[in-house]
N, C-alpha and C positions, 0 to 999 in steps of 0.2 A: 284176253283182256279183263280186269280184273277193277273193279272199282265203283263209285257211286257215280251214277248219272242223274241230274235236276233237271227235270222237265217241265215244260209249262204246259200242261194237261190243256186240250182245247174242251169246249163243252160239248156236249151230246155223245160222247163214248165214254164206256166204263173204265176203269182204273186198269182192269184185265187185259181188256180188248187193248189199251196203248201199251203196256208191259209187252204183250205177247207182240205187238207191231215192232216194238225195239229189238225183242229176241229173234224177230225175224231177219230184219236188216243187219242185225250184228254177228248172227249167227252164233250167238253165244246163251248161256242158261243165264234166264232173270229173275228177278222176285222183286216186291216194293216194300216201304217201310211206311205202309198206311195208306188208304184206298181213299179216291174221293167218290163222291155222288157223279152220276152221268152228267146232269146239269151244272155242277159245279168245274171251274178251271184253276190254273196256279199251280203251286209247288208239289209235283208228283215225285217223290225219291225212288227212283228206280236201283235196283242194285244187279251189277253183271258179274258173272263168273263166281269168286271166292265171298265178294262181298252179299251173296244171299246169306252167308254164315253169320253176319251181323246184324240182322234182321230185328231180332229180339231186342238188342241196343237201341236202335235207333227209333222203334216204333214206340218206345218208352218217353221220347222227347215231347216237349211243349209245344203248341201249334198255334198262329195266327192267322187271322181272316179279315178280310173286309166283304159286306155284303149289301143287300138290298133286302128289307121287309117290306109287308104290305101289310096294314090296319085294317081288321073289319070282317077277314074272310078266313076260314080254315080249310085246309085241305086234307085228304085222306092221306096222303104221303108227307103232310106239312111242309109242303113245297110247291113251287107253280108247276110240277109236273105230272101233278095228283088233280083228282076231281076235288071242286067245290063241294064241301058237305055243309057248310053253316056260313051264314051271312049276318053280320051286325053293323051294317054300315053306319046307322044312326048313332051307336054307341062312338063309334070311332070317330065319328065327326066333333066328339066333345073330347077327344083327346090332344092336348096341347103339348109344345115342347117340354115344358117343365114338369108335366105329370110323366111324359114318355122317360124322360132324363131319370126321374126320380125312382120308377120302376125298373129300370135299366143297372140303377145303383143298388136295388136289391138282391141283383142275382152276385154279386160280387164275393168273393171268398169261397171257401170250400162251401160243398153243398152235395146235394144226392140229385142223380138224372135217371129217369126209368127209360131205355133205349126205344127207339120208335118201332113198329112193327115191320117197315120196309126199312131194313137193315141189316148187315150181314151176320147178326148176332145168334149164336146158335141156340135152340132150347129141346133138349133131348134129341141130339144129334140133327135137327133142320133148320134150315137158314129161315130167321123170321119172316124175310120178305116174300120165301117158298109159301109160307104159312098164308100171309097176307094175300097174296094174289089167290089163294085158293080159299078165300073167303073166311078166314080163320081170324081169330084174335086170341092170346093165350097171356095169362100171366107173365112181366118182366120184373124180373128183380133189379132196384133200383141199384146204381153202381155211384161210388165218390167220384168225384169233379171238383175242379176248382178254376173260377173265372177270374183271370187276374187283372183284364181289362174290358170294359163292356160299354163303349162311348159311341155318341150319337155323332155322327160327321156330316148328316144334312136332314132335312127335313121338308117334304115337298107332300103335306098329305094327300092320301092315305099312305105314301111311302115315306120310308124314313131309310137313310143308309149309316152304316154303323161298323165300328173295327172292335173286334174281339181277340185277345190272347188267352189261352186255355189250356188245361191239360191234357193228356191223352186221354182219348176215349169219350170226350164229348161231342154230343150231335149238336150241331150249330140248329138245324131245324128245329131239333125240340126247345132249345134255349129260346128260338123265336117263336116258338107256340105257347110256352111257358109266361113267356113274356106277353103274348096277347092274353092269356087267360088272368093272368094281374092286372092287366089293365081292363078287362071285362069287356074286351069287344073281338077279343081273336086275332090272330096273324098268320102269315105263313112266309116264308121266304122265298123271293123271286131271284135273288140273283148271290151267287156266292164263289169268290177267289182266295185261295190261300197263298198267303202272301209269306209264310214261313213255316219250316217244318225243322225243330231244333236248331241247328246252326246252317241250314241251308235255307237262302231265301231266294226272290226273284231275281235278285241282280247275277244269281250263277246258273239260271234257266235257260235253257235252249227250246225252243218251238216244236215242236214235230215236224211242221213242214219243212225246217230247215235243216232238220237233222239227216246226217249221213255219218259213214264210219269214220272220215277225218273229223268232222265237229266232235263226235262222241269221243275219240282218242285224245282231242284237246282239250276237251271239257271235263274227262273222267278224273273224279276226286279221289285219291290213293287211300286204300286202306287205314293207313296209319292217320292221315288227316280225317279222315271221316270219325274216328273215335278218340279225335283230339280232346273230347272233355271229359274221358276218364281219367284216373291215374295211369302212370305208365311206369315201366322200368326196361332198361337196356340190359339184355341177356348178355353176359360174359362168352367171349368167342367160343370157349372150351365146351360151353355149354348149350351153343345155337342148336347144333344136331338134337340133343337131349330134347329140347323144347319143341322144335320143329317136326318130332316123331311121336310125342306125346309122353316122353321118358318121365316117369316118378323122378321128381327134385323137391328138395325141403327150398323155402323162401330164401336162407341165407347163403344157399347155391347160387342164388340171381343177385341178390342185393343186402347189403348192411342196414340198409333204409328199414326204418318199421314199417311192416306189412300193411297195407291200404285194407280198409272194408270193404266189401263189394267187388265188383269186378274190375280187373288191372289189364291193360294192354301191356303184351310181351313184345318188345321191340327187339331188333339187330341192325344195325347201320340205317335207321329209319325206316325200315319195312316191318310189318305189324307180323308177326311169327305167331301168336296165339291169345286168345283170351282167357284170364284163369282168374280163380277165388282161391285165397290162401286160407286155409283152415286156421281157425285161431288158436287152439288147443295145442295140435303137432305141428303147424307150419308147414304144414304140406302143402303143394302147388297142386290145384284142381283145374284140370285143363276144362274149358267150356267149349271153345272152339279152337282147332288149330288149321295153319293156314298154309298150303304150299305156295311155294316162291313166285314171288309176285314180280 
């Protein structure tokens, strides 16, 4: 069994627990293309079998979320799972819809974001959340992100519903905390649901409760479809074996078209044989991942 399975992750479980459950039920090697916090629900892209080799390609995809924030209270984890460390209810009561929408608009576009202490980012070999639970706080380097959409969907003070489209690596908890700081009243995340991860959205998702081997087989997205966003080339029949065994080739052995920049998917009869890059000077095909026949 090889392909991508889109799960609707339930709240209260870590992504790793969910992926391990899928692995146990399928009896197959599994991975994921981007985690969700325990409190979060929604699209979790699970990679099954040979699909674990395309994790790097899929984790680079943009994400979309919907959620709820609460103004006037900050927590140590930046969400409702943490302890309240500061309250500014009076300041929050002064925030109206216009002020909130104006502040949200200020986060649109490219920017920098500091990863939260309660995150899986590694600093000097240790996860930040491990350091945070030990009572330590360390300096974290800001990372480039881009917020393409940050809309107010509903406002019932002190809570607000929102929708956000963002680049990979964006922490919505941090975005909400930064919004609260910009408003001068603090805020934390109370609900988060991922609605899309790259090309995979909730319309393709299956719940863990209804998940079984037959459902997984029916819903499994083939490797070639999972990387459909990449440039692709059909390998001539006389070179299929060479590609599937990682034998050195030149780009003109595969195609007469201009070699694409970046990663390219090499296919045979609709099946993904390899992911590769073409050296611009030598036109040599550099294999990044080679796949067993699926």
